[in-house]
C-alpha positions in Angstrom: -25.2 7.6 -19.5 -21.5 7.1 -19.2 -20.7 3.8 -17.6 -18.3 3.7 -14.6 -16.0 1.2 -16.4 -15.0 0.2 -19.8 -15.5 -3.4 -18.9 -16.4 -5.6 -15.9 -14.6 -9.0 -16.0 -16.0 -11.6 -13.6 -13.3 -14.0 -12.5 -9.6 -13.5 -11.8 -8.3 -16.8 -13.1 -6.3 -17.2 -16.2 -9.3 -16.7 -18.4 -10.2 -13.4 -16.8 -6.7 -12.2 -16.7 -6.2 -13.0 -20.4 -9.3 -11.1 -21.3 -8.2 -8.1 -19.2 -4.8 -8.2 -20.9 -6.4 -8.1 -24.3 -8.8 -5.3 -23.4 -5.9 -3.2 -22.2 -4.1 -3.8 -25.4 -7.2 -2.6 -27.2 -7.1 0.7 -25.2 -9.7 -0.2 -22.5 -7.8 0.5 -19.3 -10.7 1.4 -17.0 -11.4 -2.2 -16.0 -13.0 -3.8 -12.9 -12.1 -7.5 -12.3 -14.4 -9.1 -9.7 -13.4 -12.3 -7.9 -15.5 -14.1 -5.3 -12.4 -15.7 -3.7 -9.8 -13.8 -1.6 -7.1 -13.8 -4.2 -6.4 -14.4 -7.9 -5.6 -17.6 -9.7 -8.9 -19.3 -10.0 -8.5 -23.1 -9.9 -4.9 -22.7 -8.8 -5.9 -20.6 -5.8 -8.9 -22.6 -4.7 -7.5 -26.1 -5.1 -4.8 -27.0 -2.6 -5.2 -30.7 -2.1 -2.1 -33.0 -1.7 -0.7 -34.0 -5.1 -2.2 -31.1 -7.0 -0.4 -30.6 -10.3 -1.2 -29.6 -13.9 -2.2 -32.7 -15.8 -0.6 -31.8 -19.1 3.0 -30.7 -19.7 3.7 -27.3 -18.1 5.2 -25.9 -21.3 1.7 -25.9 -22.9 -0.1 -24.7 -19.8 0.8 -21.0 -20.0 0.2 -18.0 -22.2 2.3 -18.3 -25.4 3.1 -14.6 -25.1 4.3 -15.0 -21.5 6.3 -18.2 -21.3 7.6 -19.3 -18.0 11.1 -20.7 -18.1 11.1 -21.6 -14.4 8.9 -24.7 -14.2 10.6 -27.2 -12.0 9.0 -30.3 -13.6 7.5 -31.3 -16.8 4.1 -31.4 -15.0 4.4 -28.5 -12.6 2.9 -28.7 -9.1 0.0 -26.5 -8.2 1.9 -23.9 -6.2 4.0 -23.1 -9.3 0.8 -22.4 -11.3 -0.3 -20.0 -8.5 3.0 -18.2 -8.6 2.8 -18.0 -12.4 -0.7 -16.4 -12.1 0.7 -13.8 -9.6 3.6 -13.1 -12.0 1.2 -12.4 -14.9 -1.0 -10.1 -12.7 2.1 -8.2 -11.6 3.7 -7.8 -15.1 0.5 -6.7 -16.8 -0.6 -4.5 -13.8 -3.9 -6.3 -13.2 -4.1 -6.3 -9.5 -5.1 -2.6 -9.3 -8.3 -3.5 -11.2 -9.2 -6.5 -9.0 -11.7 -6.7 -6.1 -11.7 -9.8 -4.1 -14.4 -11.5 -1.9 -17.1 -10.0 -4.2 -19.8 -12.3 -5.5 -21.6 -11.2 -8.6 -25.3 -12.2 -8.4 -26.7 -10.7 -11.6 -26.1 -8.5 -14.7 -28.7 -6.7 -16.9 -28.3 -5.0 -20.3 -29.7 -1.5 -20.2 -29.9 0.3 -23.6 -26.1 0.6 -24.2 -24.4 -0.7 -21.1 -24.4 -3.4 -18.4 -25.5 -3.1 -14.8 -23.7 -5.6 -12.7 -24.8 -6.5 -9.1 -21.5 -7.0 -7.3 -21.9 -7.7 -3.6 -24.0 -4.9 -2.1 -23.5 -2.5 -4.9 -24.4 -2.1 -8.6 -21.7 -1.1 -11.1 -22.1 -0.1 -14.7 -19.8 -1.0 -17.7 -19.8 -0.8 -21.4 -18.8 -4.5 -21.8 -19.3 -7.6 -19.6 -16.9 -10.5 -19.7 -17.7 -13.7 -17.7 -14.6 -15.8 -17.0 -16.0 -17.8 -14.1 -14.3 -21.0 -15.2 -15.7 -24.4 -16.2 -14.9 -26.1 -12.9 -15.9 -23.5 -10.3 -19.1 -24.8 -8.7 -18.2 -27.8 -6.4 -20.8 -30.6 -6.4 -21.8 -32.4 -3.3 -23.2 -35.9 -4.0 -26.9 -36.5 -3.3 -26.4 -39.4 -0.9 -28.8 -40.3 1.8 -27.5 -39.4 5.3 -24.4 -37.6 4.2 -25.2 -34.7 6.5 -25.4 -37.1 9.5 -21.7 -38.2 9.2 -20.0 -37.3 12.5 -16.5 -37.3 11.2 -14.7 -34.8 9.0 -16.0 -34.2 5.5 -13.6 -32.5 3.0 -14.4 -31.5 -0.6 -11.3 -31.4 -2.7 -12.2 -27.8 -3.8 -12.2 -26.7 -0.2 -9.3 -28.6 1.1 -8.3 -28.2 4.8 -4.8 -29.1 5.8 -5.3 -32.2 7.9 -3.1 -34.8 9.5 -4.7 -38.0 8.3 -2.0 -40.3 9.8 -3.6 -43.3 11.2 -7.1 -42.3 10.0 -9.6 -44.5 8.3 -10.4 -42.5 5.1 -13.0 -42.9 2.4 -12.9 -41.0 -0.9 -15.8 -40.8 -3.3 -14.9 -40.2 -6.9 -12.2 -41.4 -9.3 -11.9 -38.4 -11.7 -8.7 -36.5 -12.6 -8.5 -34.9 -9.1 -8.9 -38.2 -7.4 -6.1 -39.7 -9.5 -3.7 -37.1 -8.1 -5.1 -37.3 -4.5 -5.5 -41.0 -3.9 -1.8 -41.9 -3.9 -1.2 -39.1 -1.4 -4.0 -40.2 0.9 -2.6 -43.8 0.8 0.7 -42.6 2.2 -0.7 -41.5 5.6 -4.1 -43.2 6.1 -4.3 -46.4 8.0 -7.1 -47.6 5.8 -8.3 -46.1 2.5 -11.5 -47.0 0.7 -12.1 -45.6 -2.7 -15.7 -45.5 -4.0 -15.7 -45.7 -7.7 -18.7 -45.1 -9.9 -16.8 -44.8 -13.2 -13.2 -45.8 -13.9 -10.9 -43.4 -15.8 -8.5 -43.8 -18.6 -5.0 -43.2 -17.2 -1.7 -43.2 -19.2 1.9 -43.1 -17.9 3.0 -39.7 -16.8 6.4 -38.7 -18.2 7.0 -36.4 -15.2 10.7 -35.5 -14.8 12.5 -32.6 -13.1 13.6 -30.0 -15.6 17.3 -29.5 -15.1 18.4 -26.0 -14.0 20.7 -25.7 -17.0 17.7 -26.2 -19.3 15.6 -23.7 -17.4 18.4 -21.2 -17.8 18.5 -21.9 -21.6 14.8 -21.3 -21.8 15.2 -18.0 -20.1 18.1 -16.9 -22.3 16.7 -18.3 -25.6 12.9 -18.2 -25.5 12.6 -19.7 -29.0 13.9 -23.0 -27.5 11.0 -23.1 -25.1 8.6 -22.2 -27.8 9.9 -25.1 -29.9 9.4 -27.5 -26.9 5.9 -26.0 -26.5 5.0 -26.6 -30.1 6.3 -30.2 -29.9 4.3 -30.9 -26.7 1.2 -29.4 -28.2 1.5 -31.5 -31.3 1.9 -34.7 -29.4 -1.1 -33.9 -27.2 -3.1 -33.0 -30.3 -2.3 -36.3 -32.0 -2.7 -38.5 -28.9 -5.6 -36.9 -27.1 -7.5 -34.8 -29.5 -7.3 -36.3 -33.0 -8.8 -39.6 -31.9 -11.6 -37.8 -30.1 -12.8 -35.0 -32.4 -11.8 -36.9 -35.6 -12.8 -40.3 -34.3 -14.4 -41.3 -37.7 -11.2 -40.5 -39.6 -8.6 -41.5 -37.0 -10.3 -44.3 -35.1 -6.9 -46.1 -35.0 -5.5 -43.2 -32.9 -8.3 -43.7 -30.4 -7.7 -47.5 -30.3 -3.9 -46.9 -29.8 -4.6 -44.6 -26.9 -6.8 -47.2 -25.2 -4.2 -49.9 -25.7 -1.5 -47.6 -24.3 -3.6 -47.1 -21.1 -4.5 -50.8 -20.8 -0.9 -51.7 -21.1 -0.1 -49.2 -18.3 -2.7 -50.8 -16.1 -1.6 -54.3 -16.8 2.0 -53.4 -15.9 1.0 -52.0 -12.5 -1.9 -54.3 -11.5 -1.5 -58.1 -11.8 -4.8 -59.1 -10.1 -7.2 -59.6 -13.1 -10.3 -58.8 -11.0 -8.9 -55.5 -9.8 -7.8 -54.7 -13.4 -11.3 -55.4 -14.6 -12.8 -53.0 -12.1 -10.2 -50.3 -13.1 -10.8 -50.6 -16.8 -13.3 -48.2 -18.4 -16.1 -49.7 -20.6 -16.5 -46.5 -22.6 -14.5 -45.2 -25.5 -11.3 -43.2 -24.8 -12.1 -39.5 -24.8 -15.7 -39.7 -23.7 -14.5 -38.6 -20.3 -11.3 -36.5 -19.8 -8.3 -38.9 -19.5 -5.4 -38.2 -17.3 -1.8 -39.2 -16.5 -0.3 -40.9 -13.4 2.5 -43.2 -12.5 1.1 -44.0 -9.0 -2.7 -44.3 -9.2 -3.1 -47.9 -10.4 -0.2 -49.1 -8.2 -1.9 -47.6 -5.1 -4.7 -50.1 -5.3 -2.3 -53.0 -4.9 -1.4 -51.9 -1.4 -3.1 -54.0 1.4 -4.7 -51.1 3.2 -6.3 -49.6 0.0 -9.6 -51.0 -1.1 -11.6 -50.3 -4.3 -15.3 -50.4 -3.8 -17.5 -50.4 -6.9 -20.9 -51.2 -5.3 -23.3 -48.2 -5.2 -23.4 -46.3 -2.0 -26.8 -46.8 -0.4 -26.4 -44.3 2.5 -24.0 -42.7 4.9 -24.5 -42.7 8.6 -22.8 -41.1 11.6 -19.7 -43.4 11.4 -19.5 -45.0 8.0 -20.5 -45.7 4.4 -23.1 -48.4 3.6 -23.3 -50.3 0.3 -25.1 -53.4 -0.8 -21.9 -55.4 0.1 -21.6 -54.1 3.6 -20.6 -51.2 5.8 -17.2 -49.5 6.2 -16.3 -47.5 9.4 -14.4 -44.3 8.6 -13.1 -41.2 10.3 -12.8 -38.9 7.3 -14.9 -38.6 4.2 -13.3 -37.0 1.1 -15.5 -35.8 -1.7 -13.7 -35.8 -5.1 -17.1 -35.5 -6.7 -16.3 -32.8 -9.2 -18.2 -29.7 -10.2 -21.7 -28.8 -11.2 -21.3 -27.4 -14.7 -24.6 -27.5 -16.4 -27.1 -26.7 -13.6 -25.3 -23.8 -12.0 -22.3 -22.8 -14.1 -24.0 -21.9 -17.5 -24.1 -19.1 -16.6 -22.7 -18.8 -13.0 -25.1 -16.0 -12.2 -28.2 -14.5 -13.8 -27.5 -12.6 -17.0 -30.4 -10.7 -18.6 -29.9 -9.4 -22.1 -31.9 -7.5 -24.7 -35.6 -7.5 -24.3 -35.3 -9.3 -20.9 -33.8 -12.5 -22.4 -32.5 -14.7 -19.5 -29.4 -16.4 -20.7 -29.7 -19.5 -18.5 -33.3 -20.1 -19.4 -32.6 -19.4 -23.1 -29.7 -21.8 -23.2 -31.8 -24.6 -21.6 -34.8 -23.9 -23.9 -32.8 -23.5 -27.1 -29.7 -25.7 -26.6 -26.4 -24.5 -25.2 -24.7 -22.4 -27.8 -22.3 -19.5 -28.3 -20.9 -18.2 -31.6 -17.3 -19.3 -31.8 -17.6 -20.1 -28.0 -17.6 -16.3 -27.3 -20.8 -14.3 -28.0 -24.5 -15.0 -27.8 -27.3 -13.4 -29.8 -29.5 -11.1 -27.8 -26.7 -10.2 -25.4 -24.9 -7.1 -26.8 -21.4 -6.3 -25.6 -21.2 -9.6 -23.8 -18.2 -12.0 -23.9 -18.8 -15.4 -22.3 -15.4 -17.2 -22.0 -16.6 -20.4 -20.4 -19.2 -21.1 -23.1 -20.6 -24.0 -25.1 -18.2 -25.1 -27.9 -15.4 -23.0 -26.6 -12.9 -25.5 -25.1 -10.3 -26.3 -27.7 -7.5 -28.8 -27.2 -6.3 -30.1 -23.8 -4.7 -26.9 -22.6 -7.1 -24.3 -21.3 -4.7 -21.7 -22.6 -5.5 -22.8 -26.2 -9.1 -21.7 -25.5 -8.1 -18.5 -23.8 -5.8 -17.3 -26.6 -8.4 -18.2 -29.3 -10.9 -16.0 -27.4 -8.3 -13.2 -27.0 -7.8 -13.3 -30.8 -11.5 -13.2 -31.4 -11.8 -10.2 -29.1 -9.0 -8.4 -30.9 -10.6 -8.8 -34.3 -14.1 -8.0 -33.0 -13.1 -4.8 -31.1 -10.8 -3.6 -33.8 -13.6 -3.8 -36.3 -16.0 -2.1 -33.9 -13.6 0.8 -33.2 -12.9 1.3 -36.9 -16.6 1.9 -37.4 -16.9 4.4 -34.6 -19.2 1.9 -32.9 -19.5 1.1 -29.2 -22.0 -1.8 -29.3 -21.6 -5.2 -30.9 -24.0 -8.2 -31.2 -23.7 -11.5 -33.0 -26.5 -12.0 -35.5 -28.9 -14.8 -35.0 -28.2 -16.2 -38.4 -24.4 -16.4 -37.9 -25.0 -18.0 -34.5 -27.4 -20.6 -35.9 -25.0 -21.4 -38.8 -22.2 -21.9 -36.3 -24.3 -24.1 -34.0 -25.4 -26.2 -36.9 -21.8 -26.6 -38.1 -20.6 -27.7 -34.6 -23.5 -30.1 -34.1 -22.8 -31.6 -37.5 -19.1 -32.1 -36.7 -20.0 -33.8 -33.4 -22.5 -36.1 -35.1 -20.4 -37.0 -38.1 -16.9 -37.2 -36.7 -16.5 -37.2 -32.9 -16.2 -40.0 -30.4 -19.1 -38.4 -28.5 -21.6 -39.6 -31.2 -19.7 -42.5 -32.8 -18.1 -44.0 -29.8 -19.4 -45.8 -26.8 -20.0 -43.0 -24.3 -23.3 -44.0 -22.5 -21.5 -45.2 -19.4 -18.9 -42.5 -19.1 -20.9 -40.1 -16.9 -18.8 -37.3 -18.3 -19.2 -33.6 -17.5 -18.7 -33.0 -21.2 -22.3 -33.9 -21.7 -25.1 -31.6 -20.6 -28.5 -32.6 -19.2 -29.8 -33.1 -22.8 -27.1 -35.6 -23.5 -25.2 -33.3 -25.9 -21.4 -32.9 -25.7 -21.4 -29.1 -26.1 -18.5 -28.2 -23.9 -15.7 -29.1 -26.3 -15.2 -27.5 -29.8 -15.1 -30.5 -32.2 -12.3 -29.1 -34.4 -8.5 -29.1 -34.3 -6.8 -26.3 -32.4 -5.3 -25.0 -35.7 -8.9 -24.7 -37.0 -10.0 -22.9 -33.8 -7.1 -20.4 -34.1 -7.8 -19.8 -37.7 -11.5 -19.2 -37.1 -10.7 -16.7 -34.3 -8.5 -14.7 -36.6 -10.7 -14.8 -39.7 -14.4 -15.0 -38.8 -16.5 -12.9 -41.2 -17.0 -9.4 -39.7 -20.5 -9.2 -41.2 -21.5 -11.9 -38.7 -21.8 -9.0 -36.2 -24.1 -6.0 -36.1 -22.4 -2.8 -34.8 -24.1 0.2 -33.3 -22.5 3.7 -33.6 -21.9 5.8 -30.6 -25.0 7.7 -29.6 -27.3 5.3 -31.4 -29.4 2.5 -30.0 -30.4 0.9 -33.4 -28.2 -1.8 -35.0 -26.7 -0.7 -38.3 -25.9 -2.8 -41.3 -22.9 -5.0 -41.3 -19.5 -3.4 -41.6 -17.7 -2.5 -44.7 -14.4 -4.2 -44.0 -13.5 -7.2 -46.2 -14.1 -10.2 -44.0 -11.3 -12.0 -45.8 -8.7 -9.6 -44.4 -7.7 -10.3 -40.8 -7.9 -7.3 -38.5 
């Protein structure tokens, strides 16, 4: 049969838009982009809590081929990221392919195409791309009595504009989102109690307004902004990545990062007991670190309280711990997202011979060749995949995957084929290589991570979210992976053919 679409892309965030841009460049213009929310932007549409901002320099948090010279600050606020997403969609004519408020509940491979259940209809496509994001399934904590609380409950991923002036507020969680939100809550709440299970490494945030003159220079001379981007990326790579993925070789970088964060805490918090509670007991990098100039200082205010005792239960009017009970009016949940139970994959995906992706991942380890493709799932590109996240900026990951798509589809088209599938052998070799790198080099195996409670680790205790290589290595692999790692099927055939004839040493 002739599918209705060249490709169905699930997710209209930056990952889905990047994939759609690459597919259009490759000649696939008949696209359907499905989004469960009511507009595009992914994280930057859903999240609207006070203090929302990108937590790495803005110059690195954008497509390299579509730089934005108009960031107002070094760390741009959330509304600017949303506007940037809208700009990208307009410039690359993506909105006409988008359908909003459509939840995908399943996808099944049928001979040579995908059938995708989208809302109350089923659509067909030659290719399926899932770009549902890593942080897209909010997690509600399993705390006794939470449903009995009579006040307002707000999850940070479903923020409701509220006047909290004079309110007694409690917030559960001290991850990267909470680091941004807590100082804002403290400005209006009459009393703020922060329930911390795991402290977070926080370094100073060099957040400055970008002068208008410099923004004009970026717009007029794009290479200047590209230079700034490269410099920022290099600093982040050295500070935040090298000491994590190359922990064995660069343990000193990891130690320096810890000392930098400890010094920042010491400058802002003089109370030694409070400092002790705010100091992580796990190695830097086991959990995503972040930046803030206000977070630590907030806890020194008299109406802000840090509670580290475990929550026993929540009742109609407060939170109960072993140390006592706190009366509150508003409960804020900064409890993160459920990655490994509901996000890998975000909906049921059935491949060749009835293979269920979620079940297969859980039975055979989470894995994806180069963080993009999975054996047994032809014509399927999984963008939020195991071993795909490279570097601190999500755009590093996106552009590596776009490069992989370009090489893969160009090779497929040159063979007159319409179906691709990664071989089991190539996938196994990649998985073994990644697991070896994690075991031999990274902080996840060699550092102290047991108390981090990090979303990097799946339910099997494996840190399979991050790619344990440098970003340079990730880009090189995307552009040069051996083409014989894939099987290609010619148009009109349902049997895999032998590997292609192109020289795998020559980039396509």
